[in-house]
MIDOSE-1310 file (N, C-alpha, C; in nm, 2 decimals, decimal comma, always signed):
residues 299
mhgw	-3,12/+2,58/+3,46/-3,13/+2,57/+3,61/-3,25/+2,65/+3,65; -3,35/+2,59/+3,72/-3,47/+2,65/+3,77/-3,44/+2,76/+3,87; -3,51/+2,87/+3,86/-3,51/+2,98/+3,96/-3,58/+2,93/+4,08; -3,58/+3,02/+4,18/-3,63/+2,98/+4,32/-3,78/+2,98/+4,31
fdgf	-3,83/+2,86/+4,32/-3,97/+2,83/+4,32/-4,05/+2,88/+4,19; -3,97/+2,88/+4,07/-4,04/+2,91/+3,95/-4,15/+2,82/+3,92; -4,26/+2,88/+3,88/-4,38/+2,79/+3,84/-4,47/+2,78/+3,97; -4,43/+2,83/+4,08/-4,52/+2,82/+4,20/-4,58/+2,96/+4,23
kaat	-4,70/+2,97/+4,25/-4,77/+3,10/+4,28/-4,76/+3,13/+4,43; -4,71/+3,25/+4,46/-4,71/+3,29/+4,60/-4,83/+3,38/+4,62; -4,90/+3,35/+4,73/-5,02/+3,43/+4,77/-5,05/+3,43/+4,92; -5,13/+3,52/+4,97/-5,17/+3,52/+5,10/-5,32/+3,50/+5,11
havn	-5,36/+3,40/+5,19/-5,50/+3,35/+5,18/-5,56/+3,39/+5,32; -5,68/+3,45/+5,32/-5,76/+3,49/+5,44/-5,84/+3,36/+5,48; -5,80/+3,29/+5,58/-5,86/+3,16/+5,62/-5,87/+3,15/+5,77; -5,98/+3,11/+5,83/-5,99/+3,09/+5,98/-5,95/+3,21/+6,05
gqhi	-5,97/+3,33/+6,01/-5,94/+3,45/+6,08/-5,79/+3,49/+6,07; -5,70/+3,42/+5,99/-5,57/+3,44/+5,98/-5,54/+3,47/+5,83; -5,41/+3,52/+5,81/-5,36/+3,54/+5,67/-5,25/+3,44/+5,66; -5,27/+3,34/+5,58/-5,17/+3,23/+5,56/-5,10/+3,24/+5,42
fsrv	-4,97/+3,26/+5,43/-4,89/+3,27/+5,31/-4,86/+3,13/+5,26; -4,87/+3,11/+5,13/-4,84/+2,98/+5,07/-4,79/+3,00/+4,93; -4,72/+2,89/+4,89/-4,68/+2,87/+4,75/-4,76/+2,75/+4,69; -4,81/+2,77/+4,58/-4,90/+2,65/+4,52/-4,85/+2,64/+4,37
ggra	-4,82/+2,51/+4,33/-4,79/+2,48/+4,20/-4,78/+2,33/+4,17; -4,70/+2,30/+4,07/-4,69/+2,16/+4,03/-4,80/+2,13/+3,93; -4,83/+2,00/+3,91/-4,93/+1,96/+3,80/-5,07/+2,01/+3,84; -5,13/+2,08/+3,75/-5,25/+2,15/+3,77/-5,36/+2,05/+3,80
dgpp	-5,37/+1,93/+3,74/-5,47/+1,83/+3,77/-5,42/+1,71/+3,85; -5,31/+1,74/+3,91/-5,25/+1,63/+3,99/-5,32/+1,62/+4,14; -5,30/+1,50/+4,19/-5,36/+1,49/+4,33/-5,30/+1,59/+4,43; -5,38/+1,65/+4,51/-5,33/+1,76/+4,60/-5,25/+1,70/+4,72
llll	-5,14/+1,76/+4,75/-5,04/+1,72/+4,85/-5,01/+1,85/+4,93; -5,04/+1,85/+5,06/-5,01/+1,97/+5,15/-4,88/+1,94/+5,22; -4,78/+2,02/+5,21/-4,66/+2,00/+5,27/-4,63/+2,11/+5,39; -4,61/+2,06/+5,51/-4,61/+2,14/+5,62/-4,46/+2,14/+5,68
hgfp	-4,40/+2,26/+5,71/-4,28/+2,28/+5,76/-4,28/+2,27/+5,91; -4,16/+2,28/+5,97/-4,14/+2,28/+6,11/-4,07/+2,40/+6,17; -4,02/+2,39/+6,29/-3,94/+2,49/+6,36/-3,79/+2,47/+6,32; -3,72/+2,58/+6,30/-3,75/+2,72/+6,30/-3,76/+2,77/+6,16
qtha	-3,84/+2,71/+6,08/-3,82/+2,73/+5,93/-3,95/+2,78/+5,88; -3,96/+2,78/+5,74/-4,07/+2,82/+5,67/-4,10/+2,71/+5,56; -4,20/+2,74/+5,47/-4,23/+2,65/+5,36/-4,10/+2,63/+5,27; -4,00/+2,71/+5,28/-3,89/+2,70/+5,19/-3,81/+2,57/+5,21
iwhr	-3,83/+2,49/+5,32/-3,77/+2,37/+5,35/-3,80/+2,27/+5,23; -3,92/+2,29/+5,17/-3,97/+2,19/+5,08/-3,92/+2,21/+4,93; -3,84/+2,31/+4,90/-3,81/+2,35/+4,77/-3,75/+2,23/+4,69; -3,65/+2,17/+4,75/-3,59/+2,05/+4,67/-3,69/+1,93/+4,65
varr	-3,77/+1,90/+4,75/-3,87/+1,80/+4,73/-3,98/+1,84/+4,63; -4,01/+1,97/+4,64/-4,12/+2,01/+4,54/-4,07/+2,00/+4,40; -3,94/+2,03/+4,37/-3,90/+2,02/+4,24/-3,91/+1,88/+4,19; -3,90/+1,79/+4,28/-3,90/+1,64/+4,23/-4,04/+1,59/+4,22
ladr	-4,14/+1,66/+4,28/-4,27/+1,61/+4,28/-4,37/+1,68/+4,20; -4,32/+1,80/+4,14/-4,41/+1,89/+4,08/-4,47/+1,83/+3,95; -4,42/+1,74/+3,89/-4,48/+1,69/+3,77/-4,58/+1,58/+3,80; -4,61/+1,55/+3,93/-4,71/+1,45/+3,96/-4,81/+1,50/+4,05
yrlv	-4,79/+1,60/+4,13/-4,88/+1,65/+4,23/-4,91/+1,79/+4,23; -5,03/+1,83/+4,28/-5,06/+1,97/+4,30/-5,01/+2,00/+4,44; -4,91/+2,08/+4,45/-4,84/+2,10/+4,57/-4,88/+2,23/+4,64; -4,91/+2,22/+4,78/-4,95/+2,34/+4,85/-4,85/+2,35/+4,96
mpdl	-4,78/+2,46/+4,98/-4,67/+2,48/+5,07/-4,69/+2,61/+5,16; -4,76/+2,60/+5,27/-4,79/+2,72/+5,35/-4,67/+2,75/+5,45; -4,68/+2,86/+5,50/-4,61/+2,91/+5,62/-4,72/+2,88/+5,73; -4,69/+2,80/+5,83/-4,78/+2,79/+5,94/-4,80/+2,92/+6,01
rgyg	-4,92/+2,93/+6,08/-4,94/+3,06/+6,16/-4,83/+3,07/+6,26; -4,78/+3,19/+6,28/-4,66/+3,21/+6,36/-4,53/+3,21/+6,30; -4,53/+3,16/+6,18/-4,40/+3,14/+6,10/-4,41/+3,21/+5,97; -4,28/+3,24/+5,92/-4,27/+3,30/+5,78/-4,35/+3,42/+5,77
dssk	-4,43/+3,42/+5,66/-4,51/+3,55/+5,63/-4,66/+3,52/+5,66; -4,69/+3,43/+5,75/-4,82/+3,42/+5,79/-4,85/+3,50/+5,91; -4,98/+3,50/+5,95/-5,02/+3,58/+6,07/-4,95/+3,52/+6,20; -4,93/+3,62/+6,29/-4,87/+3,59/+6,42/-4,96/+3,65/+6,53
pegg	-5,07/+3,57/+6,55/-5,17/+3,64/+6,66/-5,12/+3,62/+6,80; -5,17/+3,68/+6,89/-5,14/+3,67/+7,03/-5,20/+3,52/+7,07; -5,12/+3,46/+7,15/-5,16/+3,32/+7,19/-5,28/+3,31/+7,28; -5,30/+3,41/+7,36/-5,40/+3,40/+7,47/-5,35/+3,34/+7,59
adha	-5,43/+3,34/+7,70/-5,38/+3,30/+7,83/-5,34/+3,15/+7,83; -5,42/+3,07/+7,75/-5,39/+2,92/+7,74/-5,32/+2,88/+7,62; -5,27/+2,99/+7,54/-5,19/+2,97/+7,42/-5,27/+2,89/+7,31; -5,41/+2,90/+7,32/-5,49/+2,82/+7,23/-5,48/+2,87/+7,08
qysk	-5,44/+3,00/+7,06/-5,42/+3,03/+6,92/-5,31/+2,97/+6,85; -5,22/+2,90/+6,92/-5,11/+2,81/+6,87/-5,14/+2,66/+6,90; -5,25/+2,62/+6,94/-5,29/+2,49/+6,95/-5,27/+2,42/+6,81; -5,23/+2,29/+6,81/-5,23/+2,23/+6,68/-5,37/+2,21/+6,62
rama	-5,47/+2,22/+6,71/-5,61/+2,22/+6,66/-5,64/+2,34/+6,57; -5,60/+2,46/+6,63/-5,62/+2,59/+6,55/-5,54/+2,59/+6,43; -5,41/+2,54/+6,43/-5,32/+2,55/+6,32/-5,38/+2,44/+6,21; -5,43/+2,34/+6,26/-5,48/+2,23/+6,16/-5,60/+2,29/+6,09
qdmv	-5,68/+2,36/+6,17/-5,81/+2,43/+6,11/-5,76/+2,53/+6,00; -5,65/+2,61/+6,02/-5,60/+2,69/+5,92/-5,57/+2,61/+5,79; -5,52/+2,50/+5,81/-5,47/+2,42/+5,69/-5,59/+2,36/+5,61; -5,69/+2,31/+5,69/-5,80/+2,25/+5,62/-5,89/+2,35/+5,54
elmr	-5,90/+2,47/+5,61/-5,97/+2,58/+5,54/-5,89/+2,63/+5,42; -5,76/+2,64/+5,43/-5,67/+2,68/+5,32/-5,70/+2,59/+5,20; -5,69/+2,45/+5,22/-5,70/+2,36/+5,12/-5,85/+2,37/+5,05; -5,94/+2,39/+5,14/-6,08/+2,41/+5,08/-6,09/+2,53/+5,00
slgh	-6,02/+2,63/+5,03/-6,03/+2,76/+4,95/-5,96/+2,74/+4,82; -5,88/+2,64/+4,81/-5,80/+2,61/+4,69/-5,88/+2,51/+4,61; -5,99/+2,46/+4,65/-6,07/+2,36/+4,59/-6,03/+2,22/+4,62; -5,97/+2,20/+4,73/-5,92/+2,06/+4,77/-6,00/+2,01/+4,90
arfa	-6,11/+1,94/+4,89/-6,18/+1,90/+5,01/-6,12/+1,77/+5,07; -6,04/+1,70/+4,98/-5,96/+1,58/+5,03/-5,83/+1,58/+4,98; -5,73/+1,55/+5,05/-5,59/+1,57/+5,01/-5,50/+1,48/+5,09; -5,37/+1,46/+5,05/-5,27/+1,40/+5,12/-5,19/+1,51/+5,20
vcgh	-5,13/+1,48/+5,32/-5,06/+1,58/+5,38/-4,93/+1,51/+5,44; -4,82/+1,59/+5,43/-4,69/+1,55/+5,49/-4,63/+1,66/+5,57; -4,60/+1,62/+5,69/-4,55/+1,73/+5,79/-4,42/+1,69/+5,85; -4,34/+1,79/+5,85/-4,21/+1,77/+5,91/-4,20/+1,84/+6,05
drgg	-4,15/+1,78/+6,15/-4,13/+1,86/+6,28/-4,26/+1,91/+6,33; -4,27/+2,04/+6,35/-4,40/+2,09/+6,41/-4,51/+2,08/+6,30; -4,47/+2,08/+6,17/-4,57/+2,06/+6,08/-4,64/+1,92/+6,08; -4,55/+1,82/+6,13/-4,60/+1,69/+6,15/-4,70/+1,68/+6,27
rvah	-4,68/+1,76/+6,37/-4,77/+1,76/+6,48/-4,91/+1,83/+6,44; -4,90/+1,93/+6,35/-5,02/+1,99/+6,30/-5,09/+1,89/+6,21; -5,01/+1,81/+6,13/-5,07/+1,71/+6,04/-5,14/+1,60/+6,12; -5,08/+1,56/+6,23/-5,14/+1,46/+6,31/-5,28/+1,51/+6,37
rlal	-5,28/+1,63/+6,42/-5,41/+1,68/+6,47/-5,51/+1,70/+6,36; -5,46/+1,74/+6,24/-5,55/+1,75/+6,13/-5,62/+1,62/+6,09; -5,54/+1,51/+6,09/-5,59/+1,38/+6,06/-5,69/+1,33/+6,16; -5,67/+1,37/+6,29/-5,77/+1,34/+6,39/-5,89/+1,42/+6,38
dhpa	-5,88/+1,55/+6,36/-5,99/+1,63/+6,37/-6,07/+1,64/+6,24; -6,01/+1,61/+6,13/-6,08/+1,62/+6,00/-6,04/+1,49/+5,92; -6,08/+1,37/+5,97/-6,05/+1,25/+5,90/-6,10/+1,24/+5,76; -6,22/+1,30/+5,73/-6,27/+1,29/+5,59/-6,19/+1,37/+5,49
avqa	-6,11/+1,47/+5,54/-6,03/+1,55/+5,45/-5,90/+1,49/+5,42; -5,84/+1,40/+5,51/-5,71/+1,36/+5,49/-5,70/+1,22/+5,42; -5,66/+1,21/+5,30/-5,66/+1,09/+5,22/-5,54/+1,00/+5,26; -5,43/+1,06/+5,29/-5,31/+0,99/+5,34/-5,23/+1,08/+5,42
lalv	-5,15/+1,03/+5,51/-5,06/+1,11/+5,60/-4,92/+1,06/+5,60; -4,82/+1,15/+5,60/-4,68/+1,12/+5,61/-4,63/+1,22/+5,72; -4,55/+1,15/+5,81/-4,49/+1,23/+5,92/-4,34/+1,21/+5,91; -4,27/+1,32/+5,93/-4,12/+1,31/+5,91/-4,05/+1,36/+6,04
diap	-3,98/+1,26/+6,10/-3,90/+1,28/+6,22/-3,97/+1,33/+6,34; -4,08/+1,27/+6,37/-4,14/+1,30/+6,50/-4,20/+1,16/+6,56; -4,21/+1,16/+6,69/-4,30/+1,07/+6,76/-4,41/+1,15/+6,82; -4,52/+1,08/+6,86/-4,64/+1,15/+6,92/-4,59/+1,24/+7,03
tldm	-4,65/+1,37/+7,03/-4,61/+1,47/+7,13/-4,63/+1,42/+7,27; -4,74/+1,36/+7,30/-4,78/+1,31/+7,43/-4,68/+1,20/+7,47; -4,65/+1,11/+7,39/-4,55/+1,01/+7,43/-4,41/+1,06/+7,45; -4,38/+1,16/+7,37/-4,24/+1,22/+7,39/-4,23/+1,29/+7,53
yeat	-4,33/+1,37/+7,56/-4,33/+1,43/+7,69/-4,34/+1,34/+7,80; -4,42/+1,24/+7,80/-4,43/+1,14/+7,90/-4,31/+1,05/+7,92; -4,22/+1,04/+7,82/-4,10/+0,96/+7,83/-3,98/+1,04/+7,87; -4,00/+1,17/+7,90/-3,89/+1,26/+7,92/-3,80/+1,21/+8,03
dmaf	-3,66/+1,21/+7,99/-3,56/+1,17/+8,09/-3,45/+1,26/+8,06; -3,34/+1,24/+8,12/-3,21/+1,33/+8,10/-3,17/+1,34/+7,96; -3,17/+1,22/+7,89/-3,12/+1,22/+7,75/-3,21/+1,30/+7,66; -3,34/+1,28/+7,68/-3,43/+1,36/+7,59/-3,42/+1,51/+7,63
aray	-3,42/+1,54/+7,76/-3,41/+1,69/+7,79/-3,29/+1,75/+7,74; -3,17/+1,67/+7,74/-3,06/+1,73/+7,68/-3,07/+1,75/+7,53; -3,11/+1,65/+7,47/-3,13/+1,66/+7,32/-3,23/+1,76/+7,27; -3,34/+1,77/+7,34/-3,45/+1,86/+7,30/-3,47/+1,97/+7,41
yhwf	-3,37/+2,03/+7,45/-3,37/+2,13/+7,55/-3,46/+2,24/+7,51; -3,47/+2,27/+7,39/-3,55/+2,38/+7,34/-3,70/+2,36/+7,37; -3,75/+2,23/+7,39/-3,88/+2,21/+7,42/-3,91/+2,26/+7,56; -3,81/+2,26/+7,65/-3,83/+2,31/+7,78/-3,79/+2,45/+7,80
hliq	-3,71/+2,50/+7,71/-3,66/+2,65/+7,72/-3,78/+2,73/+7,66; -3,83/+2,69/+7,55/-3,93/+2,78/+7,47/-4,07/+2,79/+7,55; -4,09/+2,70/+7,64/-4,22/+2,70/+7,71/-4,22/+2,78/+7,84; -4,10/+2,84/+7,87/-4,09/+2,92/+7,99/-4,17/+3,05/+7,98
pepl	-4,22/+3,11/+8,09/-4,31/+3,22/+8,07/-4,25/+3,33/+8,00; -4,33/+3,40/+7,92/-4,30/+3,53/+7,85/-4,25/+3,63/+7,96; -4,14/+3,70/+7,92/-4,06/+3,71/+7,80/-3,93/+3,65/+7,80; -3,90/+3,56/+7,90/-3,77/+3,51/+7,92/-3,71/+3,45/+7,80
perm	-3,77/+3,34/+7,73/-3,70/+3,29/+7,61/-3,70/+3,38/+7,50; -3,80/+3,47/+7,49/-3,80/+3,57/+7,38/-3,68/+3,67/+7,39; -3,66/+3,71/+7,51/-3,54/+3,80/+7,52/-3,41/+3,73/+7,51; -3,40/+3,61/+7,55/-3,27/+3,54/+7,54/-3,25/+3,51/+7,39
iggd	-3,34/+3,46/+7,31/-3,33/+3,43/+7,17/-3,31/+3,56/+7,10; -3,39/+3,67/+7,13/-3,38/+3,79/+7,06/-3,25/+3,86/+7,07; -3,16/+3,82/+7,17/-3,03/+3,89/+7,18/-2,94/+3,85/+7,07; -2,96/+3,73/+7,00/-2,88/+3,69/+6,89/-2,97/+3,59/+6,81
plgy	-3,07/+3,63/+6,74/-3,17/+3,55/+6,67/-3,10/+3,46/+6,57; -3,01/+3,52/+6,49/-2,95/+3,45/+6,38/-2,86/+3,35/+6,43; -2,79/+3,37/+6,55/-2,70/+3,28/+6,60/-2,77/+3,16/+6,65; -2,89/+3,19/+6,71/-2,97/+3,08/+6,76/-3,03/+3,00/+6,65
lhwk	-3,07/+3,06/+6,55/-3,13/+3,00/+6,42/-3,02/+2,91/+6,36; -2,90/+2,96/+6,34/-2,80/+2,88/+6,28/-2,76/+2,76/+6,37; -2,76/+2,78/+6,50/-2,73/+2,66/+6,59/-2,83/+2,56/+6,58; -2,96/+2,59/+6,56/-3,06/+2,49/+6,56/-3,06/+2,42/+6,42
lggw	-3,04/+2,50/+6,32/-3,04/+2,44/+6,18/-2,92/+2,34/+6,16; -2,81/+2,37/+6,23/-2,69/+2,29/+6,22/-2,69/+2,18/+6,32; -2,79/+2,16/+6,40/-2,78/+2,06/+6,50/-2,87/+1,94/+6,46; -2,90/+1,86/+6,56/-2,98/+1,73/+6,54/-2,93/+1,64/+6,43
gagg	-2,80/+1,63/+6,42/-2,74/+1,54/+6,33/-2,72/+1,59/+6,19; -2,75/+1,71/+6,16/-2,74/+1,76/+6,03/-2,59/+1,79/+5,99; -2,51/+1,83/+6,09/-2,37/+1,85/+6,05/-2,34/+1,98/+5,98; -2,38/+2,09/+6,05/-2,35/+2,22/+5,98/-2,47/+2,26/+5,89
lahv	-2,45/+2,36/+5,82/-2,55/+2,43/+5,73/-2,54/+2,39/+5,58; -2,46/+2,29/+5,55/-2,44/+2,26/+5,41/-2,57/+2,21/+5,35; -2,65/+2,15/+5,42/-2,78/+2,10/+5,36/-2,88/+2,21/+5,33; -2,86/+2,33/+5,37/-2,95/+2,44/+5,36/-2,92/+2,51/+5,23
epqa	-3,02/+2,53/+5,14/-3,00/+2,60/+5,03/-2,98/+2,75/+5,05; -2,90/+2,83/+4,99/-2,88/+2,97/+5,02/-3,01/+3,05/+5,03; -3,10/+3,03/+4,93/-3,23/+3,10/+4,93/-3,31/+3,06/+5,04; -3,31/+2,94/+5,08/-3,39/+2,89/+5,20/-3,33/+2,96/+5,32
ladf	-3,21/+2,96/+5,34/-3,14/+3,01/+5,46/-3,17/+3,16/+5,47; -3,18/+3,24/+5,36/-3,21/+3,37/+5,35/-3,35/+3,40/+5,40; -3,44/+3,30/+5,36/-3,58/+3,31/+5,40/-3,59/+3,29/+5,55; -3,53/+3,19/+5,60/-3,54/+3,15/+5,74/-3,48/+3,27/+5,83
ercf	-3,37/+3,33/+5,78/-3,31/+3,44/+5,85/-3,40/+3,56/+5,86; -3,45/+3,60/+5,74/-3,55/+3,71/+5,73/-3,66/+3,70/+5,82; -3,73/+3,58/+5,83/-3,84/+3,55/+5,90/-3,82/+3,53/+6,05; -3,72/+3,47/+6,09/-3,69/+3,44/+6,23/-3,64/+3,56/+6,31
adpa	-3,58/+3,65/+6,23/-3,53/+3,77/+6,30/-3,64/+3,87/+6,35; -3,77/+3,84/+6,31/-3,88/+3,92/+6,35/-3,92/+3,88/+6,50; -3,91/+3,99/+6,59/-3,95/+3,95/+6,73/-4,09/+3,88/+6,74; -4,18/+3,92/+6,65/-4,31/+3,86/+6,65/-4,31/+3,72/+6,63
aiha	-4,21/+3,68/+6,53/-4,19/+3,53/+6,50/-4,13/+3,45/+6,61; -4,04/+3,52/+6,69/-3,98/+3,45/+6,80/-4,07/+3,43/+6,91; -4,16/+3,53/+6,94/-4,27/+3,51/+7,03/-4,37/+3,40/+6,99; -4,40/+3,40/+6,86/-4,50/+3,31/+6,81/-4,45/+3,17/+6,82
tced	-4,32/+3,14/+6,79/-4,27/+3,01/+6,80/-4,27/+2,96/+6,95; -4,24/+3,05/+7,04/-4,25/+3,02/+7,18/-4,39/+2,98/+7,22; -4,49/+3,05/+7,16/-4,63/+3,02/+7,19/-4,66/+2,89/+7,13; -4,61/+2,85/+7,02/-4,63/+2,72/+6,96/-4,59/+2,61/+7,05
yras	-4,48/+2,62/+7,11/-4,43/+2,52/+7,21/-4,50/+2,53/+7,34; -4,53/+2,64/+7,38/-4,62/+2,66/+7,51/-4,75/+2,58/+7,49; -4,81/+2,60/+7,37/-4,93/+2,52/+7,34/-4,91/+2,37/+7,35; -4,79/+2,33/+7,29/-4,77/+2,18/+7,29/-4,76/+2,12/+7,43
agid	-4,71/+2,20/+7,52/-4,68/+2,16/+7,66/-4,81/+2,18/+7,74; -4,91/+2,23/+7,69/-5,03/+2,26/+7,76/-5,16/+2,21/+7,69; -5,22/+2,30/+7,62/-5,35/+2,26/+7,56/-5,34/+2,15/+7,46; -5,23/+2,14/+7,38/-5,22/+2,02/+7,30/-5,22/+1,89/+7,37
lvhd	-5,16/+1,88/+7,49/-5,17/+1,76/+7,56/-5,31/+1,73/+7,61; -5,38/+1,84/+7,64/-5,52/+1,82/+7,68/-5,60/+1,75/+7,57; -5,58/+1,81/+7,45/-5,65/+1,76/+7,33/-5,60/+1,61/+7,29; -5,47/+1,59/+7,32/-5,42/+1,45/+7,27/-5,47/+1,35/+7,37
rasr	-5,49/+1,38/+7,50/-5,53/+1,29/+7,60/-5,68/+1,27/+7,58; -5,76/+1,37/+7,55/-5,89/+1,35/+7,52/-5,92/+1,26/+7,40; -5,84/+1,28/+7,29/-5,85/+1,20/+7,17/-5,82/+1,05/+7,20; -5,73/+1,03/+7,28/-5,68/+0,89/+7,33/-5,80/+0,83/+7,41
aage	-5,85/+0,91/+7,51/-5,96/+0,86/+7,59/-6,08/+0,82/+7,51; -6,11/+0,90/+7,40/-6,22/+0,86/+7,31/-6,19/+0,76/+7,21; -6,07/+0,71/+7,21/-6,04/+0,61/+7,11/-6,01/+0,65/+6,97; -5,99/+0,79/+6,95/-5,97/+0,84/+6,82/-5,83/+0,80/+6,77
kiac	-5,82/+0,76/+6,65/-5,69/+0,72/+6,58/-5,69/+0,77/+6,44; -5,57/+0,78/+6,39/-5,55/+0,82/+6,25/-5,62/+0,72/+6,16; -5,71/+0,77/+6,07/-5,80/+0,67/+6,00/-5,75/+0,65/+5,85; -5,64/+0,70/+5,82/-5,58/+0,68/+5,68/-5,45/+0,60/+5,69
elll	-5,40/+0,56/+5,58/-5,27/+0,51/+5,58/-5,16/+0,60/+5,62; -5,05/+0,55/+5,68/-4,95/+0,64/+5,74/-4,81/+0,61/+5,70; -4,73/+0,70/+5,66/-4,60/+0,68/+5,61/-4,51/+0,76/+5,72; -4,41/+0,69/+5,77/-4,32/+0,75/+5,87/-4,18/+0,76/+5,81
lwge	-4,11/+0,87/+5,82/-3,97/+0,89/+5,78/-3,90/+0,95/+5,90; -3,78/+0,90/+5,93/-3,71/+0,96/+6,03/-3,56/+0,94/+6,00; -3,47/+1,02/+6,07/-3,33/+1,02/+6,03/-3,25/+0,93/+6,12; -3,16/+0,86/+6,06/-3,08/+0,77/+6,14/-2,99/+0,84/+6,23
rgvv	-2,95/+0,97/+6,21/-2,86/+1,04/+6,30/-2,95/+1,13/+6,39; -3,08/+1,12/+6,40/-3,16/+1,21/+6,48/-3,20/+1,15/+6,61; -3,26/+1,24/+6,69/-3,30/+1,21/+6,83/-3,42/+1,11/+6,83; -3,51/+1,13/+6,74/-3,62/+1,03/+6,74/-3,57/+0,89/+6,72
hrlf	-3,48/+0,87/+6,63/-3,42/+0,73/+6,60/-3,35/+0,68/+6,73; -3,28/+0,77/+6,80/-3,19/+0,73/+6,91/-3,27/+0,70/+7,03; -3,38/+0,78/+7,05/-3,45/+0,77/+7,18/-3,59/+0,71/+7,18; -3,65/+0,69/+7,06/-3,79/+0,64/+7,05/-3,80/+0,53/+6,96
dpma	-3,91/+0,46/+6,95/-3,95/+0,36/+6,85/-4,06/+0,42/+6,77; -4,04/+0,50/+6,66/-4,15/+0,57/+6,60/-4,25/+0,47/+6,54; -4,21/+0,36/+6,48/-4,30/+0,26/+6,43/-4,40/+0,21/+6,53; -4,35/+0,16/+6,64/-4,44/+0,11/+6,75/-4,53/+0,22/+6,80
lwqa	-4,48/+0,34/+6,83/-4,56/+0,45/+6,89/-4,67/+0,50/+6,79; -4,64/+0,51/+6,67/-4,74/+0,55/+6,57/-4,83/+0,44/+6,53; -4,79/+0,31/+6,53/-4,89/+0,21/+6,50/-5,00/+0,20/+6,61; -4,97/+0,24/+6,73/-5,06/+0,24/+6,84/-5,16/+0,36/+6,82
qcsr	-5,13/+0,46/+6,74/-5,21/+0,57/+6,71/-5,28/+0,57/+6,58; -5,28/+0,46/+6,50/-5,33/+0,45/+6,37/-5,41/+0,33/+6,35; -5,52/+0,34/+6,29/-5,61/+0,22/+6,26/-5,60/+0,16/+6,12; -5,50/+0,22/+6,04/-5,48/+0,16/+5,91/-5,32/+0,12/+5,90
avrg	-5,29/+0,08/+5,78/-5,15/+0,04/+5,76/-5,05/+0,15/+5,79; -4,94/+0,11/+5,85/-4,83/+0,21/+5,88/-4,70/+0,14/+5,82; -4,64/+0,23/+5,74/-4,51/+0,19/+5,68/-4,41/+0,30/+5,72; -4,27/+0,26/+5,72/-4,18/+0,36/+5,76/-4,04/+0,31/+5,73
ealp	-3,95/+0,42/+5,74/-3,80/+0,37/+5,72/-3,72/+0,49/+5,78; -3,60/+0,45/+5,83/-3,51/+0,55/+5,87/-3,42/+0,59/+5,75; -3,39/+0,71/+5,73/-3,32/+0,76/+5,61/-3,18/+0,81/+5,66; -3,08/+0,81/+5,58/-2,95/+0,85/+5,61/-2,93/+1,00/+5,63
aghf	-2,99/+1,06/+5,74/-3,00/+1,20/+5,76/-3,00/+1,23/+5,91; -3,00/+1,35/+5,94/-3,02/+1,40/+6,08/-3,17/+1,44/+6,09; -3,20/+1,55/+6,13/-3,34/+1,59/+6,15/-3,40/+1,66/+6,02; -3,32/+1,73/+5,96/-3,37/+1,82/+5,85/-3,38/+1,74/+5,72
ipee	-3,45/+1,63/+5,73/-3,46/+1,53/+5,62/-3,50/+1,58/+5,48; -3,61/+1,66/+5,47/-3,64/+1,71/+5,33/-3,53/+1,79/+5,26; -3,44/+1,85/+5,34/-3,33/+1,92/+5,28/-3,20/+1,83/+5,26; -3,18/+1,74/+5,36/-3,07/+1,66/+5,36/-3,07/+1,55/+5,25
vpdr	-3,19/+1,48/+5,24/-3,20/+1,37/+5,14/-3,33/+1,39/+5,06; -3,34/+1,49/+4,98/-3,47/+1,52/+4,91/-3,51/+1,42/+4,81; -3,42/+1,36/+4,74/-3,45/+1,24/+4,66/-3,52/+1,14/+4,73; -3,47/+1,09/+4,84/-3,52/+0,98/+4,92/-3,66/+1,02/+4,97
vada	-3,68/+1,14/+5,01/-3,81/+1,19/+5,06/-3,91/+1,19/+4,94; -3,88/+1,24/+4,83/-3,96/+1,25/+4,72/-4,00/+1,11/+4,67; -3,90/+1,03/+4,66/-3,93/+0,89/+4,62/-4,02/+0,81/+4,71; -4,00/+0,83/+4,85/-4,09/+0,77/+4,94/-4,23/+0,82/+4,93
laaf	-4,24/+0,95/+4,91/-4,38/+1,00/+4,91/-4,45/+0,95/+4,78; -4,37/+0,96/+4,67/-4,43/+0,91/+4,54/-4,48/+0,76/+4,55; -4,39/+0,68/+4,61/-4,42/+0,54/+4,62/-4,54/+0,51/+4,72; -4,56/+0,60/+4,82/-4,66/+0,58/+4,92/-4,79/+0,64/+4,86
lgd	-4,79/+0,75/+4,79/-4,91/+0,81/+4,74/-4,96/+0,77/+4,60; -4,87/+0,72/+4,52/-4,91/+0,69/+4,37/-4,95/+0,81/+4,30; -5,04/+0,80/+4,21/-5,08/+0,91/+4,13/-5,22/+0,94/+4,16
């Protein structure tokens, strides 16, 4: 039985004015693959997938700024420090520091939104893009109705002015964390590895992390939409092939058409499939995720 992330080197990297924690491992000469987690988690969401891909790819699994053991800067008046543009810049500089000028990237949840912006802002760096259980941020906000607001209530709670959501979540951070991890069609916490849950609990209990995640969402409801609208007005699209994975029991599947929405934002081939899961797909069906990524990326 493998230990927790055996064979993966943990280190903190000074990039883009931040300190970004990551684990790096897998095949030393394999094609580089950047794996980005979402809310309210850390890189630990990728453990099961990483075990299945380690013999084929050079895997880089960071904690996004504001999450895990990475920097948690103040967001600023416009929350720009948590724009997906700033977070994407962290990632491209991290990969360059590791010797990877061009790489594939797969992002789940918030990590998918960072990956989307990374592909738009740094098209020469992104060889292939995979997005897990998201539709484009701008489309999701513009389609808001009662069903979406109920399902993704946190989008509208976390963007409220500081310190209201921070205080509310901080009153019972682990209760809030467990509620989120057990929702979105996942069906409790059985899908979460004990070591991963311990990492999520340790990191999310930090008041600085709660504030940073609120800033992440505030940025998405403000400056990120400015950037997204500007990209669409300029005709910018994803310039590499795109793989979409989403959960059959998830909100994206129920309320959106991810294939159609992403095809409109991509100039290359788009493939995708719904998997038998809720929202936390890399943990719920890691074999299916690993197989899909391997088939999409090749060697």
